[in-house]
C-alpha positions in Angstrom: 90.2 68.6 95.9 94.4 67.8 96.7 95.3 68.8 100.3 98.8 69.5 101.4 99.4 66.1 102.1 99.1 65.0 98.2 101.2 67.7 97.5 103.7 66.5 99.8 103.6 63.1 98.3 104.0 64.1 95.0 107.0 66.4 95.6 108.5 63.8 97.7 108.7 66.1 100.7 106.9 66.5 104.6 104.0 68.6 104.7 106.0 70.7 107.1 108.4 71.5 104.3 105.4 71.9 101.8 104.2 74.6 104.5 107.6 76.2 104.7 108.0 76.2 101.0 104.4 77.8 99.9 104.7 80.7 102.7 108.1 82.1 101.7 109.8 80.9 104.6 113.4 80.1 104.8 115.7 76.9 105.5 114.0 75.7 102.1 116.4 75.1 98.9 115.8 76.6 96.0 115.4 73.0 94.3 112.9 71.9 96.7 111.1 75.0 96.5 110.7 74.4 92.6 109.5 70.7 93.2 106.6 72.2 96.0 105.5 74.9 93.3 105.3 72.3 90.5 103.5 69.7 92.5 100.9 72.3 93.8 100.3 73.7 90.8 100.0 70.3 88.9 97.3 69.5 91.9 95.8 72.9 91.7 96.4 73.5 95.5 96.1 76.6 97.3 97.1 77.3 100.7 95.0 78.3 103.1 95.2 81.5 104.3 93.1 81.0 107.3 95.0 78.0 108.4 98.3 79.9 108.1 97.1 83.0 110.3 95.7 80.5 113.2 99.6 78.8 113.1 101.2 82.1 112.6 99.4 85.0 113.6 100.1 86.7 110.7 97.6 87.5 107.4 100.4 88.0 104.8 98.6 91.3 104.4 99.9 95.2 104.5 97.9 98.1 104.6 98.8 100.4 102.2 97.6 104.4 103.1 97.7 106.6 100.3 96.1 110.2 99.9 95.1 109.9 96.3 95.4 107.1 93.3 95.0 108.8 90.7 97.5 110.6 90.0 100.9 109.6 88.5 103.2 109.4 91.5 101.0 107.6 93.7 100.1 105.5 90.8 103.5 104.6 90.1 104.3 104.0 94.0 101.6 101.5 94.2 102.8 99.5 91.1 105.9 99.2 92.6 104.9 98.5 96.2 102.5 96.1 95.0 104.5 94.1 92.5 107.3 94.1 95.2 104.9 92.5 98.1 103.4 90.1 95.6 106.6 88.3 94.7 106.7 88.0 98.0 103.6 86.4 98.9 102.1 88.8 100.7 98.7 90.8 99.8 97.8 94.1 99.5 94.7 96.2 101.3 94.8 99.7 99.9 93.1 103.0 102.0 92.4 105.9 99.8 92.4 109.0 102.0 90.1 110.8 99.2 87.2 110.2 100.5 87.4 113.0 103.1 87.9 113.6 106.9 84.8 111.3 108.2 86.4 108.5 105.9 90.2 108.8 107.2 89.1 108.8 110.5 87.1 105.6 110.1 90.8 104.2 108.5 92.6 104.9 111.5 90.0 104.3 114.2 88.8 101.2 112.8 89.8 99.6 109.5 93.8 99.6 110.3 93.1 98.6 114.0 91.0 95.2 112.8 94.8 93.2 113.1 94.0 92.1 109.8 97.3 93.6 108.1 101.0 92.7 109.4 102.3 96.3 108.9 101.2 99.4 107.7 103.1 101.6 104.9 101.9 105.1 104.3 102.9 107.3 101.2 102.8 111.3 101.5 100.2 111.1 104.2 101.0 113.6 107.3 99.6 111.1 110.2 98.5 113.2 113.2 99.4 112.0 116.4 96.2 110.2 117.4 96.6 108.7 114.1 100.1 107.3 115.3 99.2 106.5 118.7 96.4 104.4 117.0 98.5 102.3 114.8 101.3 102.1 117.3 98.9 100.4 119.7 98.2 97.1 116.9 102.2 96.8 117.7 102.5 96.5 113.7 105.7 97.7 111.6 105.0 100.9 110.3 106.9 102.8 107.8 106.1 106.5 106.4 107.5 107.3 102.8 107.3 110.9 101.6 108.3 113.0 105.0 109.6 112.4 108.4 107.6 111.6 111.7 109.7 111.5 114.7 109.7 108.3 116.2 108.8 106.3 113.4 110.7 104.6 110.8 110.8 106.9 107.7 111.8 107.1 103.7 112.3 110.3 102.3 114.2 112.2 99.7 115.9 115.8 100.2 113.1 117.9 98.7 114.6 121.2 99.3 118.0 120.2 97.9 116.5 118.6 94.8 114.4 121.7 94.4 117.8 123.8 94.7 119.0 121.4 91.8 116.8 122.1 89.9 116.8 125.9 90.0 120.7 125.8 90.0 120.3 124.2 86.5 118.1 127.4 85.4 120.9 129.6 86.8 123.4 127.6 84.9 121.3 128.5 81.6 121.8 132.3 82.4 118.3 132.6 83.9 118.2 135.6 86.4 114.3 136.1 86.6 113.1 132.6 87.6 109.7 131.3 88.8 108.3 128.9 90.7 104.7 126.9 90.8 104.2 125.4 93.8 101.6 123.6 96.3 98.7 124.9 97.7 99.5 124.4 101.7 95.8 124.2 102.8 94.8 121.3 100.3 98.3 119.2 100.9 98.3 115.9 102.1 102.0 115.6 101.4 104.1 116.5 104.5 103.4 120.4 103.3 106.1 119.3 100.3 105.1 122.2 98.4 106.6 124.6 100.8 109.6 122.6 101.4 110.3 122.6 97.6 109.2 126.5 97.6 112.2 127.0 100.1 115.0 125.2 98.2 113.7 127.6 95.0 113.9 130.9 97.3 117.5 129.8 99.0 119.0 129.1 95.7 117.9 132.6 94.2 119.2 134.2 97.6 122.7 132.0 97.3 122.6 133.2 93.7 122.3 136.7 94.4 118.8 136.7 92.2 115.2 138.3 92.9 112.5 136.3 94.0 109.5 138.8 92.9 106.4 137.4 94.1 104.4 137.8 90.6 106.9 135.0 89.3 105.5 132.9 91.7 102.0 131.0 92.2 100.2 128.2 93.9 98.8 125.2 92.3 97.0 122.2 93.3 99.7 119.8 91.6 97.5 118.9 88.9 98.1 119.8 84.9 95.0 122.3 85.0 95.8 124.0 88.1 99.2 124.6 86.9 98.3 125.8 83.3 96.0 128.5 85.0 98.4 129.6 87.0 101.4 129.6 84.4 99.2 131.6 82.0 99.2 134.3 85.3 102.9 134.1 85.6 103.9 133.8 81.9 101.5 136.7 80.6 102.0 139.2 83.7 101.9 142.9 82.4 104.7 143.7 85.1 106.9 141.2 83.6 107.5 138.0 83.0 110.3 135.6 84.5 112.4 133.6 81.5 112.6 130.2 83.3 110.2 128.4 85.6 110.6 125.6 88.1 107.2 123.6 88.4 107.2 121.4 91.9 105.8 118.3 89.8 106.2 116.9 86.5 102.0 117.7 85.7 102.6 121.2 86.9 105.7 121.6 84.6 103.2 119.9 81.6 100.6 122.7 82.5 103.0 125.2 82.1 104.1 124.2 78.7 100.6 124.1 77.3 100.4 127.9 79.2 103.4 129.1 77.4 102.6 127.6 73.8 99.1 129.3 74.4 100.7 132.5 75.0 102.8 132.3 72.1 106.0 131.3 73.9 108.3 128.6 72.4 109.9 125.9 75.4 112.8 126.5 75.5 113.3 129.5 73.3 111.3 131.9 75.1 111.0 130.3 78.6 113.0 127.4 80.2 110.7 124.9 82.0 111.7 122.3 84.5 109.9 119.7 86.5 110.1 117.5 89.6 109.2 113.4 89.0 110.4 112.3 86.0 106.8 111.2 84.6 106.6 108.8 82.5 105.5 111.7 79.9 108.3 114.1 80.3 109.9 112.9 77.8 106.8 113.2 75.7 106.3 116.6 76.4 110.0 117.8 76.0 110.1 118.8 79.9 113.6 118.6 81.8 112.9 117.2 84.9 114.3 116.2 88.3 114.3 112.2 88.7 112.9 111.3 92.3 113.4 107.9 91.6 109.5 107.5 92.6 109.0 103.4 92.0 112.8 102.5 93.4 111.2 104.3 96.3 107.9 102.0 96.3 110.4 99.1 95.9 112.9 100.3 98.5 109.8 101.2 100.9 108.2 97.4 100.7 111.6 95.7 101.2 112.2 97.6 104.8 109.0 96.6 105.7 109.8 92.6 104.6 112.6 93.0 106.6 110.7 94.2 109.4 
């Protein structure tokens, strides 16, 4: 099996240069890095991760905490984050919180404290004070995406402003009866964003002097199925249905479109529907949407941690 000395000899450089080139460190020219990469590939040489960890105290591994991995927003975010870290020579360890409270407790009280990660990135996870304190004790960089936690670096969008933008778009089309399908706060793991977006919707209506009737609003669990049932109740209400719906996510928008169709309504002729995300399938469903640039957020989050 080839060693680092063999790679150095074939590339015509020192072993220290090989180490710097293969670990992505600076002070190595692009030409030299290419020579080292070519030599390593020719010899089937793989740098020892344990040796690197012993020498530097780093693992080149990032801990990523997500509430789910089976929903579009999180899978798209994961794709972008993983690709960016991999391009910079970092592995990713994924911690999925969907296993329940006890599983979540083990992640923050045990797994993330074993010092096998160089930094922690959380996406749409509202960290408790005790969880945050546990992470601070390991003295690793922390970045939260999707909300703001005082005293911690964060990357987020203006959810209330974006919700106002979506609602104002419906108002600009001449709609005066506008409903909203928002999240279920008790089941929310996303910094209570359903309420934030719902508040943006209410603010837009108030500024336009329009009514926000309670029977034009409903909660759902951010899934197509949940929004389908909620939209059927809103659009089929005998007290009077709205002529437009703002849905807090595109998957909820898809459910609303299917519900409208089953009620014999045409979108957008009979009812206008707008979502939130720019889901990969939004064009297929013909859904107007607010683009929150999910993958770009993932790339930016990874770059912020790499800089740290």
